C-alpha positions in Angstrom: 123.8 53.4 23.9 125.4 51.9 27.0 124.6 52.8 30.4 127.4 53.5 32.9 126.9 51.0 35.9 129.4 49.8 38.3 132.2 50.9 36.4 131.2 48.9 33.6 129.2 49.9 30.1 126.1 47.6 30.2 125.7 46.2 26.8 123.0 47.2 24.8 123.6 44.8 21.7 122.7 41.6 23.2 120.1 39.2 21.1 116.7 39.7 23.0 114.9 36.7 21.1 115.1 34.5 24.5 113.8 37.2 26.8 110.4 37.0 27.7 109.2 40.7 28.1 105.7 39.7 29.3 107.5 39.2 32.7 108.8 42.7 33.0 106.4 44.8 35.2 105.0 41.5 36.6 104.5 41.4 40.2 107.9 40.4 42.2 107.6 38.5 45.4 108.1 41.2 48.1 109.7 40.5 51.2 109.8 42.7 54.3 112.0 42.4 57.8 110.5 44.7 60.4 111.1 45.0 64.4 108.7 42.5 66.2 107.8 45.5 68.3 106.1 47.1 65.3 104.6 44.0 64.2 103.2 43.5 67.4 101.7 47.3 67.2 100.4 46.5 64.1 98.6 43.2 65.0 97.0 45.3 67.8 95.6 48.0 65.5 98.3 50.6 66.5 99.7 51.7 63.2 101.6 54.8 64.9 105.2 52.5 64.5 104.4 51.5 60.9 103.7 55.2 59.8 106.7 56.3 61.9 109.0 53.8 60.1 107.8 54.8 56.9 108.5 58.3 57.2 112.3 57.6 58.6 112.7 55.2 55.3 111.6 57.8 53.1 114.0 60.1 54.7 116.8 57.6 54.9 116.4 56.5 50.9 116.4 60.2 49.7 120.1 60.5 49.7 120.7 57.4 48.2 118.3 58.4 45.2 119.9 61.7 45.2 123.5 60.0 44.6 122.6 57.7 42.1 120.8 60.6 39.7 123.8 62.7 40.5 126.5 60.0 39.4 124.4 59.1 36.4 124.0 62.8 35.2 127.7 63.1 35.5 128.5 59.7 33.8 130.0 58.0 36.8 129.3 54.7 38.1 125.9 54.8 39.9 126.8 51.7 42.1 130.0 50.2 43.8 130.3 46.7 43.4 130.8 44.8 46.8 131.1 41.1 47.5 129.6 39.2 50.7 131.2 36.6 53.1 129.5 33.9 50.5 131.0 35.4 47.5 128.0 37.0 45.8 128.6 40.2 44.3 126.1 42.9 44.8 125.7 46.5 43.3 125.6 48.9 46.2 124.5 52.4 47.0 124.7 53.4 50.5 124.9 56.1 53.1 125.6 55.6 57.1 121.6 55.7 57.1 120.6 53.3 54.4 121.3 51.3 51.5 120.1 50.2 48.1 121.7 46.9 46.3 120.8 45.0 43.4 121.8 41.2 43.3 121.5 39.1 40.0 122.0 35.4 40.4 121.8 32.4 38.1 119.1 29.8 38.9 118.6 26.7 37.0 115.5 24.6 36.3 114.5 21.7 33.9 112.5 22.4 31.0 109.2 20.3 31.0 108.9 17.7 28.3 107.0 14.6 27.6 108.1 11.5 29.1 108.9 10.0 25.8 111.3 12.7 25.0 113.4 12.9 28.1 116.8 12.5 26.4 116.2 16.2 25.1 115.7 17.6 28.6 117.3 20.7 28.9 118.4 23.1 31.7 117.0 26.8 31.4 119.0 29.4 33.3 116.8 32.3 34.8 118.5 34.9 36.6 116.8 36.0 39.9 117.2 39.9 40.3 116.6 41.0 43.9 116.4 44.5 44.8 116.9 45.3 48.5 116.8 48.2 50.7 117.7 48.9 54.3 116.8 51.9 56.4 118.5 52.4 59.6 116.3 54.9 61.6 113.3 52.9 60.4 114.9 49.4 61.2 113.1 47.9 58.0 114.7 46.0 55.4 113.0 45.4 52.1 113.7 42.9 49.3 111.8 42.5 45.7 112.5 39.5 44.1 111.9 38.6 40.5 113.0 35.5 38.3 113.5 36.4 34.8 114.2 34.4 31.9 117.2 35.8 29.7 120.7 36.4 29.4 122.7 37.1 32.5 124.5 40.0 31.7 121.2 41.5 29.7 119.1 40.8 32.8 121.9 42.3 34.8 121.8 45.7 32.6 118.3 45.8 32.4 118.0 45.7 36.3 120.7 48.3 36.9 119.1 50.3 34.2 115.5 50.0 36.0 116.8 51.5 39.5 118.9 54.3 37.5 116.0 55.2 35.1 113.4 55.0 37.8 115.2 57.2 40.1 116.1 59.6 37.3 112.7 59.8 36.3 111.5 60.5 40.0 109.3 57.2 39.7 110.7 55.6 42.9 110.2 59.1 45.0 106.8 60.4 43.2 103.8 59.9 45.7 102.2 56.5 45.1 98.9 58.2 43.7 100.8 59.9 40.9 102.7 56.6 40.3 99.7 54.6 40.0 98.2 57.3 37.4 100.9 56.6 35.4 100.9 52.9 35.2 98.1 52.9 32.4 100.3 55.0 30.0 103.3 52.6 30.7 101.4 49.9 30.0 100.3 51.1 26.6 104.1 51.9 26.1 105.4 48.9 27.3 103.5 47.0 24.5 104.8 49.1 21.7 108.2 48.6 23.4 107.7 44.8 22.9 106.3 45.1 19.4 109.5 47.1 18.3 112.0 44.8 20.0 110.3 41.6 18.4 110.9 43.3 15.1 114.6 43.7 15.8 115.1 39.9 17.2 115.8 38.7 13.8 118.5 41.3 13.3 119.7 42.6 16.6 122.2 45.6 16.5 123.7 48.2 18.6 121.0 50.7 17.8 118.0 48.6 19.2 117.6 50.7 22.2 117.2 53.9 20.3 115.0 52.4 17.7 112.7 51.0 20.4 112.6 54.2 22.0 111.8 56.1 18.6 108.9 53.6 18.0 107.4 53.7 21.3 107.8 57.8 21.7 104.6 58.8 20.6 102.9 56.7 23.9 105.6 57.6 25.6 105.5 61.4 25.3 102.6 61.8 27.3 103.9 60.1 30.3 107.4 61.9 30.0 105.3 65.1 30.4 103.8 64.3 33.4 107.3 63.0 35.0 109.0 66.4 34.2 110.3 68.8 35.2 113.7 67.5 35.5 117.1 69.4 35.2 118.1 67.4 32.4 115.5 66.8 30.0 117.8 64.6 27.8 118.5 62.3 30.7 114.9 61.6 30.7 114.9 60.9 26.8 117.5 58.4 27.5 116.0 56.5 30.2 112.1 56.8 29.6 112.0 53.8 27.2 113.2 51.5 30.0 110.3 52.6 32.4 107.8 51.1 29.9 109.2 47.4 31.3 110.0 48.2 34.6 107.3 49.5 37.1 106.6 46.0 38.6 110.3 45.3 39.1 111.1 48.5 40.9 107.8 49.3 42.5 108.7 48.1 46.1 112.0 49.9 46.1 110.5 53.2 47.6 108.8 51.9 50.4 107.1 48.7 51.9 105.4 47.9 48.6 104.0 49.7 45.6 100.5 50.7 47.2 102.0 52.3 50.6 100.4 55.7 50.5 102.1 57.0 53.9 102.2 61.0 54.1 100.9 61.9 50.7 99.1 65.3 50.8 96.6 64.6 47.7 96.3 67.8 45.6 92.4 67.4 45.8 89.5 69.6 47.4 88.8 67.5 50.3 86.1 70.4 51.8 83.8 69.7 48.8 80.8 67.8 50.5 79.2 67.0 47.7 82.1 65.3 45.9 84.3 63.2 47.8 87.3 60.9 47.0 88.2 57.8 49.1 91.2 55.8 49.2 91.7 52.3 50.5 94.9 50.6 51.0 95.0 47.0 51.8 97.7 44.9 52.6 98.1 41.2 52.9 101.2 40.0 55.0 101.9 36.0 54.7 103.5 35.0 58.1 102.6 31.4 57.4 106.1 29.6 56.9 104.5 26.4 55.7 102.2 27.5 52.9 101.9 29.9 49.7 98.7 31.7 49.6 97.3 33.3 46.4 95.2 36.4 46.2 93.4 35.2 43.4 90.3 37.8 42.6 88.3 40.9 43.7 85.1 42.5 43.7 84.4 46.1 44.1 81.5 48.3 45.0 82.1 51.8 43.1 85.9 51.0 43.2 88.9 51.0 40.9 92.5 50.4 41.2 93.8 53.8 41.9 95.3 55.4 38.9 94.7 52.5 36.6 92.2 50.1 35.2 94.7 46.9 36.3 94.2 44.2 39.2 96.8 41.7 39.4 96.9 38.6 41.4 99.6 37.8 43.8 101.2 34.4 45.0 102.5 35.2 48.6 105.2 32.4 49.2 106.4 31.5 52.7 108.5 34.0 54.5 112.1 33.4 54.9 114.5 34.1 58.1 117.1 35.7 55.9 117.6 37.3 52.5 121.1 37.7 50.7 122.7 41.1 51.3 125.8 43.0 51.1 126.2 42.9 54.8 126.2 39.1 55.2 122.9 39.1 57.4 119.8 40.9 57.8 120.6 44.2 58.8 118.5 44.7 61.5 119.8 45.1 65.0 116.8 43.7 67.2 114.7 40.7 67.2 112.6 40.9 64.0 109.8 39.2 62.0 109.6 38.3 58.3 106.7 38.3 55.9 106.0 38.1 52.2 103.5 41.1 51.3 101.4 42.8 48.7 99.5 46.0 48.8 96.3 47.0 46.5 95.3 50.8 46.5 91.5 51.4 45.6 89.6 54.5 44.7 85.9 55.3 44.8 84.9 55.7 40.9 81.9 57.9 41.6 82.4 60.3 43.8 78.9 62.0 44.5 77.5 60.8 47.6 79.1 57.4 47.3 81.7 55.5 49.3 84.0 52.6 48.3 83.6 48.7 48.8 86.3 46.3 47.9 86.3 42.5 48.4 89.3 40.0 47.9 89.6 35.9 47.7 92.7 34.7 49.4 93.6 30.9 49.1 96.4 28.6 49.8 98.3 27.9 46.2 98.4 24.1 46.6 94.3 23.7 47.7 91.8 26.6 46.7 89.3 25.1 48.9 91.3 26.6 51.7 91.3 30.1 52.3 89.5 33.2 53.2 87.5 36.4 51.8 88.3 39.8 53.2 86.6 43.2 52.5 86.5 46.8 53.7 83.4 48.9 53.1 84.0 52.8 53.2 80.4 54.1 53.9 79.9 57.8 53.1 77.3 58.9 56.0 78.2 56.0 58.6 81.5 54.1 60.1 83.4 51.8 58.0 83.0 48.0 58.2 85.5 45.3 57.9 85.0 42.1 56.7 86.9 38.9 57.2 85.5 35.2 57.0 86.8 31.8 56.9 86.3 29.8 53.3 87.2 31.5 50.1 84.0 33.2 48.6 83.1 31.5 45.4 81.1 34.4 44.5 82.5 37.7 45.7 79.7 39.7 45.0 77.5 37.2 47.1 80.0 37.6 49.9 80.1 41.4 49.8 76.3 41.6 50.4 76.4 39.0 53.0 76.3 40.8 56.8 77.5 37.5 58.4 80.8 38.0 56.9 81.5 41.6 58.4 82.7 42.7 62.0 80.2 44.6 64.2 79.9 48.1 63.6 82.5 49.9 65.5 85.3 47.1 65.3 88.7 48.0 64.6 90.0 44.3 64.0 88.7 40.9 63.5 90.3 37.3 63.9 89.1 34.3 62.3 90.6 30.4 62.8 90.9 28.3 59.4 89.8 25.1 60.7 90.7 23.3 57.4 94.4 23.8 58.4 96.1 21.4 61.1 97.1 24.2 63.3 93.8 26.2 63.0 95.8 29.3 61.4 94.8 32.6 62.8 93.8 35.2 59.9 93.6 38.7 61.6 92.4 42.0 60.1 93.2 45.3 61.5 92.2 48.7 60.4 93.5 52.3 61.3 90.1 54.2 61.3 86.5 53.7 60.7 85.7 57.2 60.2 87.7 60.5 59.7 91.1 59.3 58.1 93.2 61.8 57.2 93.2 62.6 53.6 90.2 60.1 53.3 92.7 57.3 53.0 92.2 54.2 54.9 94.1 51.1 55.7 93.1 47.5 56.1 96.0 45.2 56.9 95.3 41.4 57.0 97.9 39.0 58.6 98.1 35.4 57.5 99.4 33.2 60.7 101.4 34.8 63.6 104.7 35.8 62.9 108.1 34.1 64.7 110.5 36.5 66.1 114.2 35.8 64.9 117.6 37.0 66.2 119.6 38.3 63.2 122.4 35.4 61.9 124.5 35.0 58.9 122.3 34.8 55.8 122.3 31.5 53.7 
C-alpha cells in the first residue's frame, strides 16, 4: 500500500525498528500568531474578536480540507511542493483565503553517553514536523511542531498521511466534543497498532500497514462507526489505522488548539433543569520570551477531561517572532503577537445539581518553585469564580478550597505578579462569562507575561 502525496508514492515498507511510536499522539508545541488588536481585546476580557476569528478560520480552511479529500479520493496528489526563499520544501494546499502546509526538516542532537565513553558519541537525527495553517479573513496563523525520532522519509510519509487521513475521516472538521469523545478509543487502538508493528520490526515488508490494520481492526471498528458516514467507505478503511497514531500531531490543525470549542451546537438537552452539562475551556498562553513554562498537574471537583480519561502535562516554550512557512515571512498583514499555547476542555462528570471545578499547576521548567496556580469554579446556583495566585501549589486540592486564591465574586479578570521573577512577571486570567454562557461552555484564558507587538519580517 502507498499513499499518493506531493506527486510521489509515500513508501510503506521502510524499517520501523528505530521509530519511537510512543511519541505519535504526544502533544506538539503549538504556536499561534494573531493580530495585536485581538490580543488587546482578549486581555481586556472581550472575546468577540477571538470568537469571530475562529468562525472565519473555520470558513477559510474548509475548502482546503475538501480539496485534500477530493484529491485523495481521485488518486491525485493532495499537496503541491513549493520552495521558500531559504530553500526549504513544503507540501502546500491553499486557496486565496487560506493555506495548510507541512514542513519536515532534519535536526541533529548528540546522544547522551557516559563521560568515559565519549569516543562512541553519536549524532541522532530527529525530523521536525511543522504543520501550519493560515486564515486570511481571521488574520491568524497557527503552527503545530513535533520532533519525532525516525527515518526522514518515513516521518515525512507519516506526517502527510496524518493530515490526509484525518481530513478524509472528518477528524479535523468534526466538532471538538466529538473529537474528544473518540480519543479514548484511539488510544486503545494505537496500543494495538504498536504491538503489531513491533512484531513486524524483525521482518518488515511491504504489507506491514495492511497487517497492522488487520490486527487493530477490532478496536478500530468502533471508532470507524462513529466517524461515518463517508461517501467512500473504502477510503476510510485505508486511513483509519493511521488515525490511531496521529490525534496529537494533527489536533491543532482545525483551530487554535485541541480544545477550542467555538460555535459548537451540542446535541444535548439543555432545558433539563435537573441534569445539566457544563464545559470549561481553559487556555494558557505563554507570551514570556525568556522562559519555558510547564503545565504540570491538575485537580478537579466533579470534572473529567471531556470525552476522555486522559490528562496530559504540557511544556510551553518561549514564543518566537516567526516560523518557517511557504511565504517567506509571517503571513499576517499587520502588527501581530506570538505565543505558545495549550488548551484543556473539561466537563462535569456528575450532572445532577452539580457544577464543575478545575485547578492547574503552572511553573517554570527550569525552576518548579516559580509559578502559579489557576482555577475555575462553575457553580450551579451561583456565579462562577476564577482563581489565580502566585506560587505553584504543592497540594492542588488544598489550593482549590482556599478562598484567598480566588477573585472576588463578580470578577471577570484577575492579574497577579510573580515577585520571584526579575521583571515581576504579570499573569492575567480572564473569562467570558460568570453565568448564562451559550451551551453552558465557559472560557478561561490565562496569559503568562505581556505580548510584544511585531511587524512581519522575512522568516529565519
